[in-house]
N, C-alpha and C positions, 0 to 999 in steps of 0.2 A: 485803503479799501480794496485795491487790487490784490495786496498781499493776503488779506483775509479771505477773499474769494478763492485765491489759489490754495490756501490751506483747507478750505471746505471741500474743494474739488479733489484735492489730494487724499483727504480722509475718506471721501466717498469711494474713490478708486480702490483704496486699501481694503475697505469693508467689502466691496464687491469681489475682490480677489480672494479674500478670506472665506466669504460665503461660497464661492465657486469651488475652493479647495475642500471645504467641508462636504459639499455635495458630491465631489468626485471620489473622495477617499472610500466611502462605503461601497460605491459602485465598483471601484477597482478590486476591493476585497471579494465582493460578490462574484465578479467575473472570474477571478482567480480560483475561487472555490468551485464554481460551476465547471471550470475547465478540468480541474483535477477529478471531480466526480464523473464527468463525462468520459474522461480517459479511463478511469477505473471501470466504469460500466462496460466500456468497449473491450477492455482487457479481460474482464471477467467472462464475458460472452465467448471470447476467443479461447480462453483457458478451458471453459466448460466443453466447448466443441472439440478442442484438442484432446482432452482426456477421453471423451466418448470415442473419438477415432482411434486413439491408442489402444483402448480396451478391445477394439475389434481387430486391429492390425498388428498389435505388439508381437515382437519376436518371441516365440515360445521358449527359447533358451533363456532370455532375459527374465521372462515371467517366472520360469522355474527357479532361476537364480534368486529372484526376490523372495520367493517362498522359503528357499533353503539358506539364505544369507545368515551368517552367524553373528553379525554385528551391525549396529546402526550405520556405521561408515560405509560398509559394503552395500547396504540397501540404498543409501543415499547415492552412491556412485552408480549403481545400476539404474536408479530412477533418472539420473542425469543422462545416461545413455539413451533412455527413451525420449526424454524431453528435448535434448539438444537439437536434433534434426528439425523439430517443429518450430522452435524459437530462435535457432541459429545462435547459440550462446557461446561466449568466450569468457574464461575466468578473469575476474577483475583483480589486478595486482595492486591497485591503489588502497593501501591500508588506512588511508584517512577517511574512508567511507565508514561511518559509525552511526547507525540509526539511533534515534531518540524517541522517547514516549511523548505524547501530547502535553504532558505536564512539565516537559523540559528535561526530565531525567534521562541519562544515558542508558541504553540497553546493555546490561552487564553480561559477561560471559556465563555467569551462574544462572541467569534468568531463563525461564522456559522459552521466551520469545527470541532468544539469541540464535543467530545462524553463523556457522563456522566459515562458510564460503559464499561468495557472491559472484554472479555472472552477469555479463552485459549482452543484451540482444542487439541485433543489427538495427533495430528501430530505436535504440537508446535506452530501453528499460533496464533496470537492475533487478535481477531475479535471484532468490535464494530458495533452496529446498532443504527441508529437515525431516529426518525420519522420526516418527513418534513411536516410542517403545510401548506397544499396547497389544495385549493378547486377545482383546475383545474385537472380533471382526466387525462389530456394529459401530465401533469408534474409529476416528480418523487414523489412517496409517502414515500419512505424510502431511506436512504443512508447507505452503509456498508463500513467499514474500514477493511483492512486485512494487518497485518504486517507479512511479509515473514520470518522475523528473530526472531519472538517471542519478549520476553522482552529484548533481547540483543540489544546493540547499532547497528546502529545509531538512530533507532526510528524516522525516518525522511521521510516526504512525498516526493515521487519521488526517494527515494533511496531504502528503504525496506518497506515503507508503500504505499499502493495503495487502490483504492476504486471503488465502483460502485453505480450508481443510480438504485433504484428498483421501477418499475412502478406498478400500481394497477392491471394490467393484468398479472403480473408475469414476464414481460420482464426485463432484466437488461442491462445496458449500462455503459461502463467505464467512470469515471469522466473526463470531458473535451470533451466528445463525440461530442457535438454540438458547440465547439469552433473553430474559424478560425485558420488556420495553424500558422500565425504570432503570434497570442495570445498564442498558444500552446508553441511555441519556447521560447517566452519571459517568460512565467510562469514556464516552465520546465527548469530552469537555476538557477545558484547560486544567482540570484537577485529576483527570483520569489518564489511562495509558493510551487511549485512541485506537487500541486493537480492534474493538468491536465496531468502529466506524465503517469497516468493510461491509458489514451487513446493514448498519444503521442508515447509511446514505442510500443504499439500494431500496430501502422501504420508504424513502421520502424524508429521512431525517435531514435537519438543516446543517449546512457547513458552518463551522464556527472558527473564525480566524483568530 
């Protein structure tokens, strides 16, 4: 009889622990997602303010150099000269840092979303800046990547990596800003790239682990 009671108590304990784990797992994911989104919103506001200040205070020689630069690399280097003092960046030598899309695929060198160099800020962020070859002044001139989690995993767009388009007049917009809602939802999912999550989460989209 005692043995039977012990088995019943043991089973109840296991069921209680299992139920507790099921309860805690989604909460953990939700908290993690909320943390990344909160960090991204904070970073976006700082970037927006930073480029507004840069537009007003930028060194005239650097601005002139940006306009006259003959290659994407030269423009990227000049932009880094503007950004570095604000974010206190140092180039990352760790070649193991390789971003992925939300669908699990690696960002390849041939992809539009590939960045050649990455920098680490004093606050631990990973930052990348890319010149966008575009003659239309109404289109973005640069793109910036920001990894909220630094070199730590998951290094994935839409999870800990987000980004902005930078325009010639100093305005910034989150990636996916001009996408339709249906396209945002499709891209910001386990089957998409996660690029547009940068805008999707800022307009109230749900984080998907």
